[in-house]
C-alpha positions, 0 to 999 in steps of 0.5 A: 500500500502506497502513501496515497492510498494509506492517507486516503484510507485514514482520512475517510475512515475517521471522517466516516465514523460517528462513533467515539471509538474507531478501529484501525485494523491491519491484516494481510498476508503478513502486515509486518512485511510493510515495515515499521515505518509504514505503521508509524506513518499510519499513526501520524495520519490518524493524529492528523485526521481524527477529531478531538472526540475520537479514540483510535483502537489499533489492531494488527494480526501477525504470525509474529515471526518478525517481532522484536523490541522495536516493533513491540515498543511501538505497539505498547506506546500506541496501545495496539491489540495484536492477534497472534497466529498460533495453532497449538504446541510445536508439533501441531503448529508446524504441520501447516505453518512452515517458512519458505525453507520448509522448516516449522515456524513455531520457535519464531512465533514463540520468540515474537510472543516473548517480545509482546510479553516483555513490552506488555502488549495486549494480545489474543491468540488466533488459532486455525483449526485444521484436520491435524490439530482438531484431533487434540482439543485439550492439548491445544487449549491447555497449551494456550492457557498454561504455557502461553498464558492467553486470556483471549482465544479465537478458534478459526475453522479451516474451510477451503475449497478445491473445486467442489471439494474441500482441501485435505487441510480443511476441518470436518464438521463433526470433528470441529463440533467435538473439538469445541465440546471437549474444550468447553467442558474443560473451560466450564469446569475451571476457566469461566471469567479467566479465559475468554473463548470467542465461540463461547462468548458468542454462544452466550450472547445469542442465548442471552439475547444480545449481539454476539460481537462476531459476524459469523454468528450474527443474523446479517453481516456486511460491515467488515469490508476489506481494503486492498493495497491499491484502494479497491474495496471488497464486501469482506476479506473472505470475498476478495473477488471481482464480483464482490468489489464495491469501490475504490477509495481513490474514486469513491467515498468509503462511507458511501460504499459501505452503506450502499445498496450493493453492500447492504444486499451482501449483508442481508443475503447472509440471512435471506439465502438460508435454505429451508432446513436452516430457517426451521432449525432450532439452533438457528438463533445461535449460529444464523447459518455461520459464515457464508463463505463456508456454505455449499452450492445448496446454501448449507454451511459445511460446518452445520453438523459440528455447530449442532453438536456444539450448541446442543452440548452447551444448551443447558450450561449456556441457559444457566449462565444467561440466567445468572446474567439476568439476575445480575450475577457472574457466569463464573458462579456456574462453576459452583453448582450450589449457586446455580 
């Protein structure tokens, strides 16, 4: 991304927001390949264009392999939240995350993690679940909790298509459902209120009746557009293709593009194109059909069976936690059965 696109993006981002907090989010590829000076420039531009009442919230997703003292001092100074890609302990992470030389990247990621901790940079773990690590749910979870010391974890199922078939690395729905259930049981017995797992937070939110905070389990989507290096804007980072290009910030106003009819329809289609069996499903309120990118030609999410396993397994505990919230009590009390 060149300076012209960068400045126009920052300018339009802050002009178009009417909220106090404005998220400035970076992901790639690997965003740190742009070099630290690029991000220093982006922070300078934020200070130039933000209104006095606006507060920037910086986030960056990275594989962590290039992080050092200089990077992490910058993150700490500007209150960045870092999403660190890590797929479990070394033997699991290195199965799919190798460098150009064919060697596993685990040791480099952990080195980057230590720099984040040294500078007290807030981070969460972004763990992709694939056909390998899905078989070791407790190994993965306990590694993040006990060895990494993570307080926030996102599990991202790998669903990639090769023609009409899923790739060998893609996760099988039933396996993913069992993966979430095994981790939920461990979490519910000892970690409620200490470790925050995005799937569990979203499930509780939908059970409680509040927005889940994640587009995957929201009824509609369309507010998280993707900006490419040349200024092209796409409906979503999962749909960066010609039919989902909705504008270019060097020619179009970003706020107009995001609120335009084309993007509105994209977001509404998440709900409107659900097949009949999804519309009549008793757990629709919890999953809302999942991410559209994971739907087959009939419109059904390929992870459906896994979601059903998970949401049915957690039905009663989630009901109890939702009841505690309505009573003004903490869900953590569920770990003491005498209080529930």
